[in-house]
N, C-alpha and C positions, 0 to 999 in steps of 0.2 A: 535767710539773709540777715534778719536781725541778730541771730545768734553770732553769725560770723562778725558783724560789726562789734558786737560787744566783746568778743574775743580779741579783735584787733585793738580795741580801745584799751583792754586790760594789758595786753602786751606791749603796746606803746608806752603805757605808764610804767611797766616793769623796765623796759629798755632805758627810759630817760632816768628811772631811779638808780639803775645800775650805772650809768654815766655820772650821776651826781655823787654816789658813794665814791667812786674812784677820783674825781675831780675834787672833791671837798678834802679828801685825806691824802693828797699828795702825789697822785699818779700822773704820768706824762700824757699829754693829749692824744698821742697815737695810740697808747693803750686803752684810753677812755673811749675813743672812737672804735677801735677794733673789737673790744668786749661788748659794747653795746650792740654793735651790727651782728656779732656772732650770736648772741643771746636772742635777738629778734628772729634770725634766720633759724635757730634751733627750736623756737616756738611756733614755727610755721609761716613767717612771713616771707615774701618774695624778695624784699630788699629793705634795707635801713639806711637813711641818709641822716646825718647830723653836722651841726655847725656848732663849734665850741669857742667860746671866748673866756675871758678871766672872770667875767660877772654872771654868765648865763649859758644855757644849753638850749639850742632848738633841735628837736629830733622828729623826724617824719619815718612812718613805716608804710609800706606799699604791699597790698595784697589783693590780687585779681584786678588790678588797675584801680583800686581804691586806695586813696592817700589820706593818712590821718597825721596831723602835726600837732605837737605840743611843745611848750617851753617852760623851762624852770630857771629860778634865780639861783646862782651859786654863792654859797657862804662858806668862807674858809673855816674848817673845823680842826686844822692842824694836821701834821704828817702822822699817819698811822698805818703801817704796812700790814698789820693784822686785818684791817678792814679790806684792803686791796686783795690780799690772799683769799680770804673768805668769798668775795665776789667772784674771784677766778675760779674757785672749786665749784660754785654754783653754776656758772657758765659751762664749765666742762661737764658737769652732771646732765645739764639740760641738753647739751650736745649728744651725750650718749643716751638720751631718751629715758634717764632715770628720774627726771622731773617734768612735770607739765607746768603750765603757767600758774596754777593754784598753788602747787608745791614750791615754786620760786617765790611767790608772794610770801609764804610763810616763812621761808628761808630769810629772806630780806628783813622780815619783820624782826627776826631774832638776832640780827647783826648788831653787835655792841662793840665799840672801840675797845681794845685792851689797853688798860692804864697800869703801869708799873707803880708800886708804892713810892711815895714821895722820897722817904729816906733812902731807898735804893738808887733812884735818879740821882740825887744829890751826891751820894757816895761814889758811883760810877763816873759822874761828870768830874768830880773832884780828882780821882784817880787818873783819869784820862789826861786832864790838864797837868797833872804832876809828872806823869810818864813823859809828856811832850817836853816838858822842862828839863827833866833829867837826860833824855835822849839828846838835847841840844846844849849839852855841856853846862846846865845850870847847877849841878851838884844836888846833893841830898837836901841841903837846906833851902835851896831854890825850889826843889820839888815839894817840900813841906809848905812853903810859903804859898806855892801855886795852889796847892790842894786846899788849904784854908780859904784863900780868897776865892777860888772858883766854887766852893761848896757853899760859902755865904751867899755868893752872887746868884747861884742856881736856885737857892731857897727863896731868896728875894723875888727872882723871876717867876717862880712857881705862885707866890703869894699875889704878885701883881696880875699874873695870867687869870688866877681865880677870880679876881675882882673885876676882870673885863677891861683892863686898862688898855689903852691903844698901843699896839705892838711897837711903834717907834718910840713911844715915850717909855714903855717898858724896857727896851734895849738901851736907851739912854741911861736911865736910872741903874739898870744892872751892870752896865760898864763903868759907870761912876763908882759904885759900890766895890767892884772887883779891883779896879785901879787904886781906889783909896785904901783898902785893906792890905793889898800886896805892897803898895808904895810906902804905907806907914811902917809895915813890919820890917821893910828893908832900910829905910831913912831913920826912923826913929824908935824902932824896935831892937831886938837882940840879933838881928840878922844884918848888920851893917856891911858885911863883906860878901852878901850874897849877890849873884849876877841878876842884872836887870831882866834877863830873859824870864825870870818869874812873873814880872810884870805882864809881859806879853802873853805868856801862856795862861795867865788867869782870865782872860777875856776870850779865849778860843772857844767857849761855849756858845759865844754870839755869832760865830761865822755861819752865814746862811748858805752852807754848803748844798743842801738838797734843792732849794729853789734855784740856785745858780745852775746846777746840773740839769734839772727839768727845763730851764729856760733855753740852754744851749740845745738840747735834745729836741725841744719843740721846734726852734727856728731851723734846725738841720732837717727835721722831717716835714717842714712845709706849714706848720701852725705858727706862723711868724707872729701874728698879732698876740695870741696867748704867750708865746716866748718872750716878746717884748714886755708885756704886763708883768710877767713873772721876774723878768730881769730888773725892771724898774722897782718892784716891790723889795727885791733883795739889796738893790743899790741904796734904797731909802734906809733899810735896816742897817746897812753897813755904815751909812753917814750918821745915823743916830747913835750907833756904837761909838764912832770917832769922836763925836760931840762929847759924850759921857766921858771918854778918856781924857780928852783935852780939858774939860772942865776940872776933872779931879787933879790933874797935874798942875794945872794953873792955880787952883785954890789952895792945895797943900804944898806948893813949890816942889814938886817931885822931879827926879831927872827923867830924861828921856829913855827909850828902851835901847839906845845904841850902847 
């Protein structure tokens, strides 16, 4: 009986660690609930029940009418689909009886978020914003302005993130930098005939698309509280971006995006 209790305790910890990995790195609530339940059942539990909120997870495992409950605080660690994919692979291997709870614990301990080099992220963000500008009739000059402004803004955003600055302040400053660089290049630089679409394209890196998609998905799938929390956070980030853009336009006397 003591051995069974110890196994259930370890499996409970693994289930909530699985849920935390997923929730902290951007997975939707339905996937968090599904994978943590599948892992517990694969490791011998009769059932797994969980309650997910924006700031915490409460999870219970049931085995032979013995219930064990634990809770963990959720800390946002940024969107990283590499971690989500690794957890999914581990759960699938456990379901196929290729891993026991000790093997799952070892696998979890070796999960590290995949981070691309800074210069590569800056380059690809700059190119994506430039392409958006070109596809919306911004011209090659507008695409160049968008590339320069968004690349500088992305580098600033990375530096501020490394210093653990509050996300809303980070987005506000980044939007201010992007609008300032693109606006000054258009109005006071050698690109006076460039379309103002370049200014709009330069702040696209700050659109919180993933949180908004997850918020809608959560609310449609019954996790209304988590969905509303994510929607509120995405709305605050959007508001901070708008404040940064308006501040730059007011300080430098820039024209609007129209």
